[in-house]
N, C-alpha and C positions, 0 to 999 in steps of 0.2 A: 666832745668840746675839745679845740685844740688850743693849747697854751705857747705862745715863743716865746722863749729866754732871751733878751739881749742886751746887751750893753753898748753905748757909745765908745769903750777905750777896752782893751785888754786888760786882762790882770783884776778885774774887779769883783770875780767870784762868779763868776754866770755859770760854767758848770758846774760848780760844788752845790748851789741851788738848784740847776736843773736836775742834777741824777740824784740829790737828796728829794725833791719834790715828787719824783716817780718812784722812788723806792718806798717812800710814806704813803703813796697813794696808791701802792699795790700789796702794802702790808693792812689798809683798811681796807680791800676786797676789792677794790674797783680793777677794772682792764685797762690793763696801762702799757701802752709802749712808747719809749725813749725813743727820739730820732737825732743824731747828732750830723746837723748841716753844716759845720764847720769841716767843710770837704779839704781845705787848704791843710788844715792841722788837727784833724779830730781826736780827741783825749778822753770822754765820756768811759770808752773800754775800760780804760785804765782804772776807774773805780768800780763799774758795774759788774767787769769781768762775766762778759756772757761767753755761753757757749756758741761759737758761729756755728747754723746750721746750714746756710747755703751762700756763695759768692758769687759774685757774676760780672761780667765789663760792664760800664758803663758807656756808651756810644752814641756819637752824635754824626751826622750826617754832613760829606764834603762833597763839594762838587768834582767830578774827574769828566777830564775834556775828551772825546774823541776824534783825534786831529787830525783823521781820515774824513771825515764829512763838517769838520770847523771850515767856514770860507772867513775868518777874521773879519768879519763885520765889525765885533765889538759894541753890540748891543749888550754883550753880559757885565761888561766892565760900565755901559752907561748906567744900569740898573742897579748895579750896587755901592748901595750907601754906606759899607765898611771900607771899600776898595780891596777886597778878598779875592779880585780877579781881573785880569790885566790884560789886555793883547799888548804884548812888546815883541816887536819885530814882526818877525815869519809864527811868532809861537804864543798861546795862551799861559799865562802862570797864575796859579792858584795861593793864595796864601793864606794856608788853614788856620793861622793863630788868628786873625782877622776874620774871619770867617763865622758868620750866625747860624748856619743853618738854615736861611728862610726860604731856598730851594727857589729866589725870585731870578737868579741866572736862568736855571734851567726851563724856567716859564719863558723866560724872554728870548732865549735862542730861538731865532728862522728856522734852522736846518736842524731841529732836536740833537746835539751835538754833544750836548751836556746830561749826562745824569750823575749817580749819587753811590756813596760808597759808604760803609761804617767807621769809622775812624776813633779807637776808644782814647777816654778823656781821662777813667779814674777806675777803681772798684767798688760793687755795692757788696753789704755783708750783714746779712740777716740771723738774729738767733734770737739768744733769751736770756736771761739774767734772774735766775729764782721765776718769779711769777711776773718780773716786766720785759715783755716782749722787747729788740734790739733793732734799732736798723742805722746802719752807720756809713758813710760813701768818703774815698779816699782819691783825692787828684792826682794825676799821673804828675811828674816831676817835668816841669817843663813847660805844662799847660797854660794859658794865659787866662784862662775864663771858669770859673766854676759854678756859674749858673746852670749848664746844663745836669752837672752834676746833683746840686743839689733839687733838682726837680726831679732827676731819679730818685734820690732817699726820699723825698716825699711823695711820689706815686708807688712807692713800695709800702707804705703805710696801711695797715691791717684795716679793713674798713670796719671790723667787728669791736674794735677797742672804745670803748666809753671814753677814754682820756688820753692825747695824745700830747708829750711834752717835747716842743723841738727847740733844740741848743743851738742855738744861730751863733753864726761868724760875729766878732765884732767890728762897730762902727757903723756908719750909716750908708756904704755903698752900695752898690749892684747885688751882691750875694745877700747882703741883709734883708733888702727889697723883696728878692727871690724868696727866703727863707719866712718870713713874717708874713706875705701875704698869703689871703686866706684865713687868717689865725681868727679865733673867737678872742682871745686876749693875748695882749703883748704885757710881759713883766720885763722892764728895763733897771737893770740891777747896776748898782753906780756906789760912789766911795765919796764921803766926804771929804774932796781934797781939790784945791783948784782946777787941777786937770778935769777930775771927777765931773764937775761941775759942768765944764764945758761942753765938754762931751756929750751929758745929761741933755743939756738943753738943745744942742744938733737933734739927739734921739728922738725928742720931746715933737723937733717939728717934724720928722718924719713921720712917726705916728699920727701927728693929726694930719699931715697930708693925706694919709694912707686913709684916716678915718675909722682906726684901731682903735676897742677899747683898750686901755690901759694903767697901769698903776707902777709905783717907784717900790724896790727894796735896796735899802739901804745895808751895806756892807762894812765889817769893823766901824760900825757906828759910832763907838765911842772915842775913836779916834779923829784927828784933825779938826777943822773946824764946823759950823753952824750955818752956811751958806747954801747947802742944799738942800736942808729944811725949809729957809726965808725964801729961795727961790719956788721950791713948792706951794708954798703957803702964797706967794703972789700969782701963781700962777693955777693956782684952785686945785693941785694934782695930788691924786691921795697915796699917801706913803703906808703900804699894804704890810711892811715888814721891818723890824730896825734889827741886824744881827750886829753884837759885839765882835769886838778883835778878840780872839779867842787862842790862844797858844797851842790849848790841844787839837783845837780844830785845825791849825796848819801843821801840826803834826801826823793827825789826820792823813790829811790831804797826802804831806809829802811820805806816806807808806803807801798810798793809794786804796785806803778806805774809806768809806761813807763816813761823813761826820755825824748823819743821824744813827749811825749804830753805837758809833767810838763813844759821842759827845751828847750824855743826856742832854743837857741844857740845851744844846742845838737842835735837836730834834723837837725840841717842845717850842723852838722857832718857827720852823718849818710847817709844823704839823699847825699852826696857827695858821701860816701863810697858804695853806692847802685850804683848811676851811673860809678862809676868804676869798681865793679864787674861783670856788665853789660856787659862792653867792652869784644869784642871778641878777640881784641890784646891780651887782660889781659889771656886768655886763652890757645895762642901760649906760655906762659912761662914756661917751664917744671921744674923750679927751681934749672935751672943749670948755675951757675954764669960764 
């Protein structure tokens, strides 16, 4: 089973939910892998404190032009939808930050003057935190596109784990869609504020467009207003957990501790969430009101 934990906005407690879910599932005897797909600023390692066993480069392929064979016909730039390659004067320029590594320019070149070479976009790390297996990726500074790094993190997931927890980037843009694609269940973590409600609506639209089963986790549930509950009632969306605003949880977070270890009452809430997300009935909900 693959559970993606996402949020319409940052700061809702997504990583807190994801890391503690992974920890409690492992404590319950399940074979668990935690994967941090928020490759622009991964922070799950701060709480799980894994022992890193293997590290490697995350690469993507960029076109390389053999200028001796190139006749400047311009066919490569004609087929590139992203303007990542262009004939300018007597040379061909490659704009790597725009390239999607589709290989179209190489296929289109009549002179076979275009090859491909690997370009490092980040680092992949694999390890373990107790009985929780750990995978994360870190995008290199200056890299414009994170989906290649996210795909590398997902490709590194061990196939023998019966539960994978994917900690996704915030928002609803391409990195999030790449992270949640193929998930069996999507958990949307929100907070009862106007900003939280607005971005939750966008995340729900995304989940429904992708036809993913999903449910809501309301963090800091006793702060703010009740509009999130009203929205979920109108939309027919299940609220799977309500986590109170607890200073002890915030203090554990500030120390880099798992709240499920430091705060027993928080552990009870997340254990209840784990029981619900393991339900076959929940997986039948495709997120359609």
